[in-house]
N, C-alpha and C positions, 0 to 999 in steps of 0.2 A: 630777451624775448619781449616784444611789445605787450603792455598790460592788457589792451583789449583782446589780443589773441589769447593771452593766458587766462583771462576771465571766461572767454568763450569755451576754452578747452577744459576748464575746471570740472564742470558737471559730468561730462562723459568720462573724463579721466578718473574722477572719484568713483563712478559706477564700476568701471573696469577693475580698479584697484580693490573695491569692495568685493567683487567677485573672486579675485585672488585671495583676499583675506578670508572669505567664507570657506573657500576650498582648503585653506591652510588650517583653519581653526575648528572646523566641524569635527566632532569626535564620532567614531563608529564603534565605541566600546559597547553600545547597547546591542550590537549584533551578536557579540559573544553571549550575552544574556539570552537573546532569542534562540541561539543555537542550543543552549542548555535547556531552555523551556521546551523546545521541540523534541529533543531527545527524551526528556522526562515524560512528555505527553505521549510519545510513541510507546514507551514502555508501559505506561498506565493503560493505554488502549489495548495493547496486544497481550500483556502479561497480567491482565485482570487486577489492575490497581497497583502495579509495581511502583515503588517510591524512588527508585534510582534510575539514572540515565541508562541508555542502552549499553549492553556489554561490549567491550572492545573485541574486534575480530580475533578468534582463537582457534579457527579450524573446526574439524569435526569433534563432537563430544566424545569422551572416553568410552571404550567398549568393555570396560571391566565391571560395569553395572548396567542395569536395565535402563533403557532410554525412556524418560517420561515425556509427556506432551509439553510441559513447560520448558524442559531442557531443550527439546527440539525447536520450540518457538524462539527461545533465547538465541540459539545458534543461528537460526534463520535471520533474525533481526540484525545480527552482527555480520553475517556472511553472504546473504542472498544478494547477488550483484544488481539485479533489477530493482530491488527495494532500496538498496543503498544509493542507486542513481536517483530515485525519487526523493530521498532525503537531501541529497546534494542540490537538487532542483529547488527545494524549499529554502535551503540556505542561500542559493543564488538570488531567489526572489527577495529575501530579506536584505541582501546586499544592494539590490536595486533601490530599496528605500534609502539606504545610505548614499547611493549615487545622486539621488534627487536632492537629498539634504545638503550635499556638498555645494550646491548652487551651480550657476552657469559656468561653463568652461570657456575662459577667454581664448580668442583666436588672434594669432599674430600673422600679419602679411608684410612681406618685405619685397619691394620692387626696385630694381636697379637697371637703368638703361645702359646700352652699349653705344659709345660714340662711333659714328660712321665717318666723320670728317675731322680735320684738325681743329676746327673752330667750335665744334659741338661740345657742350658740357654733358655731364652724366646726370640724368634725372634720377632722383631718389624719392621713394615713397615708402614709409613705414607706418603701419596701422596696428592698433591694438583694440580689438572689439570684443564684445560679449553679447550673448543673446538676451535681448529685451523680452522676448516671448517667454523664455525660461524663467525670468525674474517675475513677470506678471502672473504666470500660470503656476508658479511654484507650489502654492497651497493646494490647488486642485491636483497637480501631479503627485504631490506627496500623499494625498489621500488615495488616489488611484493606485499608486505603488503599494501603499499599506494594505489596501483591500486585496490586491492581487497576492501580496505576501501572505496575508491571512488565508486566502483561498488555497495557496500552495501548502501552507501549514496544515490546513484541514485535509487537503488531498493526500499529504503524507500520512496523516493519521488514518485516513480511510484505507490507504495502501497497507499500512501496518495491520489493521484489523483484517483485511482481506488475506494478507500473507499468513497471519495467525490462524485464520479459519482454514486456509489451504493446508498448512502444516498439520494442524490438529486433525483435519480430515484424512490426510495421508498417513498420519501416525495411527489413527484408528483403523485404517485399511491395512497397514502393515501389521498391527497387532492381530487383526482378524485373519490375515494370511498366515501369520505365525501360528496362531492357535489352530487354524484349519490344517496346517501341515502336521502339527502334533496329533490331531485327531485322525488324520489320514494315516499317519504312522501306526497309531493304535489299531485302526481298522485293518490295516495290512497285516499286523501281527496276529490279530484274531482270525483273519482269513487264512493266514498261513497255518495257524494251529488247527483250524477246521479242515483245511485241505489235507494236512498230514494225518489227521485223525481218520478221515474217510479213506485215504489211500491205504493206511495200515489195516483198517477193517476190511477193505476190498481185497487186499493181498491174502487175508486169512479166510476169505469167503464169507465174512460176516456183514458185508454191505454190497449193494448192487453196483455195477459199473456206472449206472446212471448217477447215483449219488456221488461217486468218485469224480465223475466228469463235472457235475454241478459244483463240487468243491473247487475243482481246478478253474472253472469259469469264474467263480466268485473271487478267487485269488488273482486271476488276471485282471478283473475289473478293479480290485483294490489296488493293484500295482499301477494301473493307469491313473487312478484318482490320486495316488501318491505322487506320481511324476507331475501331474497337473498342479497339485498343491505346491510342490517345490518350485515350479516355474512361476506360479502366481506370487509366491513369497519373495522370490528374487526380484520380480518386477515391482512389487509393492515397496520393498526396501529401497530400491533404486529410485523410485518416484519420490519417496520421502527425502532421500539424500539430495535430489535435485531441488526440491522446495527449500531445503535448508542451506543450499549453496555449496555443497561439498560433493557433488555428483562425480567429480573427477578423482575422488579419493576412494581407496578400497575400504569399504565399511561393512561391518557385520555386527549389527546390534541385536541384543535381546530387547524386545520392545515391551515396556511395562503396560499393564492394563490401564487404559484411559479412564479417568473418572468423570462422571457427569457433573456439570456445574449445577448450582441450586436452581430451582424453578424460578423463572423470571417473574417480576412483579406484574400483577394483573393490569395495571395502568400503563404498561410499557408502550403499547401501540399508540397511545396518544402523544408520545414524545418523538414520533418519527421525524417531525419537522426540525428537530434540533440535533439530528445525527450529523456527523461530519460532512457526508455527501450533500445533504440538504443545505447546510449552512455555507458550504463552499459555493453552491449555486447562487445563494442570496448575495454573498460577497462579490462574486463576479458580476452579477446584475447591477449592483450598486456602483461598481467601478465603470461599467459600460454607460450607466446613466450620466456619470460625471464627464466621461469622454464625449457623450452626445451633446452635453451643454457646451463643452469647449468648441465642438464643431459648429454648433448653432451660433455661438458668439463670434466666430471667426478668429479666435485667439490661437488656433493651431498654426496659423501662418507665421513663419519664423521672421522675427524682426531683430535687427542688430543695432547696437549703439556703441560708438567708440571714438577714439581720437588717435592722432599720431603726428607725423612730421613729413613734410614734403619739400622738395627743392626742384625747380624746373631748369630748363636748358639755359635760361638767362640768369641763373643763380639767385632767383627770387625764392625766398623761404616763406613757409606758412605752416600753420597747425590746422589740419582739416578736422572738421567735426562730421562723423559718419552716422547717418541714420538710414538704415536699409529696411524696407518692408514691402509686402506684396499688396496690391490693390485688387480686392475681390470683385472685379467688374466684369469678369467673363462668366462662362457657364458654371464654373466651379462655385462661385458665390451664389448663383441662383439655386443650386441644389443643396445648399447647406441645411436648410430647415427640413427638407425631405429626408436627407440622409440621417439627420439627428432623430427624426421621428421613427424611422425604420430601426435604428439602433436601439431606441427605447423599447419599442414593441417586441423586437426579437429577444432582448435581454429579459423582459418580463415573462415571455413565453418559455424561455429556457429555464428560468427559475421555477415556474409553475410545473413544468415537466419533471424537473429534478425532485421537487417536493412530492409529486404523485408517485414517482418511481421509488423514492425512499419509503413512502408509506406502504406500497405494494410489496416491496422487498422485505420489510419487517413483518408485515402481516403473513406473507407466505412462509417465512422462516418460522414464525411462531406456530402456525398450523402444522408444519412438518415436524417440528420438535415435539409438539403435543402428541401427535399420532405415534411417532417413533418411541417416545417414552412409555406410552401406554402398552404398546406391543412388547417392548422389552421387559417391563415389569410383569406383564401377564405370563410370558413364557418362563421367566425366572420363578414365578410363584406357583405355577400350575404344571406345565408340561415337564420342565426340567426337574422340578422337585419330585414329581411322581416317578419319573424315570430313575432318578437316583435312589429313591426309596425302594423301588422294585428291584433294582440291581443289588442293593445292599441285602435285601431279604433273600434273594437267590444265592448270593455269595455265602451267607450264613447257612442256608439249607444245604448247599453243596459241601461245606465244611463238615456238616453233621451227617452227610451221606443221604440226606432226604431229597436231593436234587442232583442231577448229573452236571458235570462241568460243561457239557454242550448246552444245556438249558441256561446255565449261568452266562456262558459266552454270548448266547443269542440275546439275552436281556442286556448284556453289556454293549452289544452292537446297537441296540435300540437307544440305550443311554447316550452313546456317542452321537447318534443322530440328533437327539434332543439338545445336547451340549452345542453341537454345531449351529442349530437354529438359534440358541440363546446367544452365542458369540456373534452371529450375524446381526441379531436384533440390538444387542448392546452397542456394537460398532455403528450401526445406523443411527441410534439415538445420540451417540457422541458426535457424529458428523452433523446431524441436524442441530444440535446444541451449538456447535462451533459456527455454523452458518447464522444462527440467530444472534450469537454474540457479535459477530462481524456486522450484522445489519443494524445492531443497536449500540455499538461501541461509541464512546465519546459523549454519552449523555451526561456524565458527570463533568466532562470537560466543557460542555456547553454552558454550564453554570458559572464558569470562571469569568471574572470581569476583565476589563482592560482591552477588549477588542470590539470595535464598532462593526456591526453587521450591515448597516445601511446608512446612507447619508440622510 
């Protein structure tokens, strides 16, 4: 090969070979670390500070013990198909960072002519090129990919907290339906006893037909309420199973009473801007700003650089040096600044909208939880406590013969009504607390370093 040709081809050839070398030598081991970090962050957000990665898929929880809210959430994190798809999307975004880190992908073109006459030679052209645009914009594209991966990471955390809130809400509803069913069964038993008592008295002429009919009507009403409670219980358990990702399995859980989390810190509302949803919007806005700068600079136009070998019909040989790029002299070039300005403005507006939405979401959740807790504590402390005391007093008097069993049963019925109200109030407080935890989850994660939120 003539030395001038060799020297001319040296630079583009070195660039293309460097692209190959970058692709061969770049390590993607850090993605395994990012996967572990994501799984751990998801567990911390959804399981109230869990220190371990998400549990492996294990099907529905066992039915030999009462199902707690934490066990239901853990099952959902490992089995809910929609949530697992969100997690895989976050892993895919992390792999996109690796793809940018691998450098430009070299392109090979081989062209061989077909002779049409006996005297014609076969033209040959072989080119090896790589994207010059990818090399020049690699730093910006790395930052864009990293910001989008961060946004997907935060999106998965937000999805985990939303799933956790949904499962805890449905767990509270299932517990409420379960307890309502037990109370309906107790009401039906009391109504049955009252109806049998009035029927026996009426048969002996000791009670009027009207009282006997009233007892029968009360029994029919109690039976209807019992059937409604059974249907509501089945529906609530099925909804819980769907949120956990095991709706297609036959499940019949005894649901444990959900526990209220501690009262939130008074300054929680001031941290709404560092919730996962808000930080995700900030990261996406930062990525869009970088993209807008690339559009404004014109570097988004693909340019290729390479070299190869060619031979023409007269058997003349050469090493071509290829430089391919677009000239922004048309309408596209004239609109770059305007497009970039619109991208900047829309990104800033979306970020501001997300910050306001996160603030309102958290404020509303705090208000609902506060009201629900006050109502539940008031019912537990006053109405339910008074009804239980009255029932216990009548039960003791009936044992001593100072009160009739009918009077005792009437008080017991009133006590069941009070317990039903208390169950409803406690379930509502647990639901409101779950929504608040979802709205504020990730505040501790926001303090972790190592992630850039904006350029």
